[in-house]
C-alpha positions in Angstrom: -13.9 2.4 38.1 -15.0 5.6 36.2 -18.1 7.4 37.3 -19.8 10.6 35.9 -22.3 13.1 37.0 -25.0 11.5 34.9 -24.5 8.3 36.9 -22.8 6.5 34.1 -20.5 3.9 35.5 -17.6 2.3 33.7 -15.4 -0.4 35.1 -12.5 -1.2 32.8 -10.2 -4.2 32.7 -6.8 -3.9 30.9 -6.1 -7.6 30.7 -8.3 -9.1 28.0 -9.4 -12.7 27.8 -8.1 -14.9 24.9 -11.5 -14.7 23.3 -11.5 -10.9 23.5 -8.0 -10.7 22.1 -9.0 -13.0 19.2 -11.4 -10.4 17.9 -8.5 -8.0 17.4 -5.8 -10.5 16.4 -7.6 -10.9 13.1 -6.2 -7.5 12.0 -2.8 -8.2 13.7 -3.6 -6.1 16.8 -2.1 -7.5 20.1 -2.5 -6.7 23.8 0.2 -4.0 23.6 -1.5 -2.3 20.7 -4.8 -2.3 22.6 -3.2 -0.5 25.5 -1.7 2.0 23.1 -5.1 2.7 21.6 -6.8 2.7 25.0 -9.0 -0.2 24.3 -10.2 -2.2 27.4 -12.8 -4.6 28.4 -15.2 -4.4 31.4 -18.7 -3.3 32.1 -20.9 -0.2 31.8 -23.8 0.9 33.9 -26.2 3.7 33.2 -28.3 5.2 36.0 -27.5 2.1 38.1 -28.7 -0.3 35.5 -26.2 -2.7 33.8 -25.9 -1.8 30.1 -23.5 -4.6 29.4 -20.7 -6.7 31.0 -18.2 -8.4 28.7 -18.7 -12.1 28.2 -17.0 -14.6 25.8 -19.9 -14.8 23.3 -20.8 -11.1 23.6 -17.6 -9.1 24.4 -17.6 -5.4 25.3 -14.7 -3.2 24.3 -14.4 0.1 26.0 -12.5 2.9 24.2 -11.4 5.0 27.2 -10.0 8.1 25.5 -10.0 10.3 28.7 -10.4 8.9 32.2 -10.6 12.3 33.9 -13.4 13.9 31.9 -14.3 11.0 31.2 -14.7 10.4 27.4 -15.4 6.8 26.4 -17.4 4.6 24.1 -18.6 1.0 24.7 -18.7 -1.3 21.7 -20.4 -4.7 21.4 -19.5 -6.1 18.0 -21.8 -9.1 18.3 -24.9 -7.3 19.7 -28.0 -8.6 17.9 -29.6 -5.2 17.5 -27.6 -2.3 16.1 -29.1 0.1 18.7 -27.4 -2.0 21.4 -23.9 -1.9 19.9 -22.7 1.4 21.2 -22.7 3.3 24.5 -21.2 6.8 24.3 -20.2 9.2 27.1 -19.1 12.8 26.7 -18.3 12.4 23.0 -19.6 15.8 21.8 -16.8 17.5 20.0 -14.6 14.5 20.3 -12.8 13.1 17.2 -11.6 9.5 17.3 -7.9 9.2 16.7 -7.2 13.0 16.8 -4.8 12.8 19.7 -2.5 10.4 17.8 -2.0 12.7 14.8 1.5 13.8 13.8 2.0 17.6 13.4 1.8 17.4 9.7 2.1 15.0 6.7 1.2 14.2 3.1 -2.1 12.4 3.7 -4.9 12.0 6.3 -7.8 9.6 6.2 -11.2 10.5 7.6 -13.0 7.3 8.2 -16.2 6.2 10.1 -15.1 4.1 13.0 -12.3 3.6 15.6 -11.6 0.2 14.2 -10.9 1.6 10.8 -8.8 4.4 12.2 -6.6 1.7 13.7 -6.4 -0.3 10.5 -5.3 2.8 8.5 -2.6 3.6 11.2 -1.4 0.0 11.1 -1.0 0.4 7.3 1.0 3.6 7.9 -1.6 6.4 7.3 -2.8 8.6 10.1 -6.6 8.6 10.4 -9.4 10.1 12.4 -13.2 9.4 12.6 -16.3 11.3 13.7 -18.6 9.3 15.9 -21.1 8.4 13.1 -21.3 8.4 9.3 -24.1 10.9 9.4 -21.7 13.4 11.2 -18.6 15.1 9.9 -15.8 17.2 11.1 -16.6 20.8 11.8 -15.4 23.5 9.3 -12.9 24.7 11.8 -11.4 21.2 12.2 -11.3 20.6 8.5 -9.5 23.9 7.9 -7.1 23.2 10.7 -6.3 19.7 9.3 -5.9 21.1 5.8 -3.1 23.3 7.1 -1.4 20.2 8.4 -1.9 17.6 5.7 -1.5 18.0 1.9 -4.4 15.7 1.0 -7.4 14.5 3.0 -9.3 11.4 1.9 -12.7 10.5 3.2 -13.2 6.7 3.5 -16.7 5.6 4.5 -18.5 2.3 4.0 -19.3 1.3 0.4 -23.0 0.8 1.2 -25.6 3.4 0.1 -25.4 5.5 3.2 -21.6 5.5 3.2 -21.2 6.4 -0.4 -23.9 9.1 -0.2 -22.3 10.8 2.8 -18.8 10.4 1.3 -19.9 12.3 -1.8 -21.7 14.9 0.2 -18.8 15.7 2.5 -16.1 15.6 -0.1 -18.1 17.8 -2.4 -18.9 20.4 0.3 -15.4 20.6 1.6 -13.2 20.0 -1.5 -11.8 16.7 -0.2 -10.8 13.4 -1.9 -12.7 10.2 -1.5 -11.9 6.5 -1.3 -14.5 3.7 -1.1 -13.7 0.0 -1.4 -14.9 -1.5 -4.6 -18.0 -3.6 -4.1 -16.2 -6.4 -5.9 -14.2 -7.0 -2.7 -17.3 -8.2 -0.9 -16.2 -6.0 2.1 -17.8 -2.8 3.2 -14.9 -1.3 5.2 -11.1 -1.6 5.8 -11.6 -3.7 8.9 -13.5 -6.4 7.0 -11.1 -6.2 4.0 -8.0 -6.8 6.2 -9.6 -9.8 7.9 -10.6 -11.3 4.5 -7.7 -10.3 2.3 -5.0 -8.7 4.4 -3.3 -5.3 4.7 -1.6 -5.8 1.3 -4.9 -5.7 -0.6 -6.0 -2.5 1.2 -2.6 -0.9 0.3 -2.9 -2.0 -3.3 -6.4 -0.6 -3.7 -5.5 2.7 -2.1 -2.4 3.2 -4.1 -4.4 2.6 -7.3 -6.8 5.3 -6.2 -3.9 7.7 -5.5 -2.4 7.0 -8.9 -5.8 7.6 -10.6 -6.0 10.9 -8.8 -2.4 11.8 -9.9 -1.1 11.9 -6.3 2.3 10.7 -5.3 2.1 10.7 -1.5 4.4 9.4 1.2 3.0 7.8 4.3 3.1 10.2 7.3 3.9 7.6 10.0 
C-alpha cells in the first residue's frame, strides 16, 4: 500500500491475472518484463474515494516508478472517457523511461507514452517520454541527452496533434522526427506492433534513417 500526503492511496499487486497479462502479451511482454518496467495492477484512491480498481473488463495498470516518493501513474486502457484513463501522482519533472537509459549511444527515441517507450526498447532502441504530447523535455534535459546520444528522434502519434507537436519540438530544438505513415492504419508503435509486428516497425524506421542519411547502431 502506497500513501501520500495528499491522501492519494495506491495498492499494487505484482501478480497479474491472465486477462491483464493478455493486454501486454500482444506486444510480446510477459510477467517478467512487467516487473522490470515496474508495471503492476491494483487500485487507486484519491481523498478516500475509489478512483478505480482493476477488473477483467476494465483493467488498471499502475506504473510505479518510485515507491518512496511516490511517483506513479494509473492507466485504464479501456476507460470509456479519455479523462478517466489516467491518474498521475508526483510526475512533475519526471521523464518516463529515463532511469533505464544507457550512459550513451547512437540513437534515442522521444515518444509520447510509456507503452511506446517499452515497444522501442523491445526493438533495441532506448526511449523516453514526457507525460503528454503537449509537453516536451526541458532545454536542460535535451542538452544533457544530446551529449549522450548522437541522434534524437521524436516519435509522436500520426494524428493532427501528434504531427503538429512533433514538427514544433523538432524545429525548436534541432531534432529529427519519425511518424508512422498513415497508410499503416496505426497511430503509434504500440498499435503497429499489435497489428503488423516488430519487424514492420523496424523496417519503417530503418527506411527513415536511410532517407536521413544516418547509419546508426542500436544502443541496447
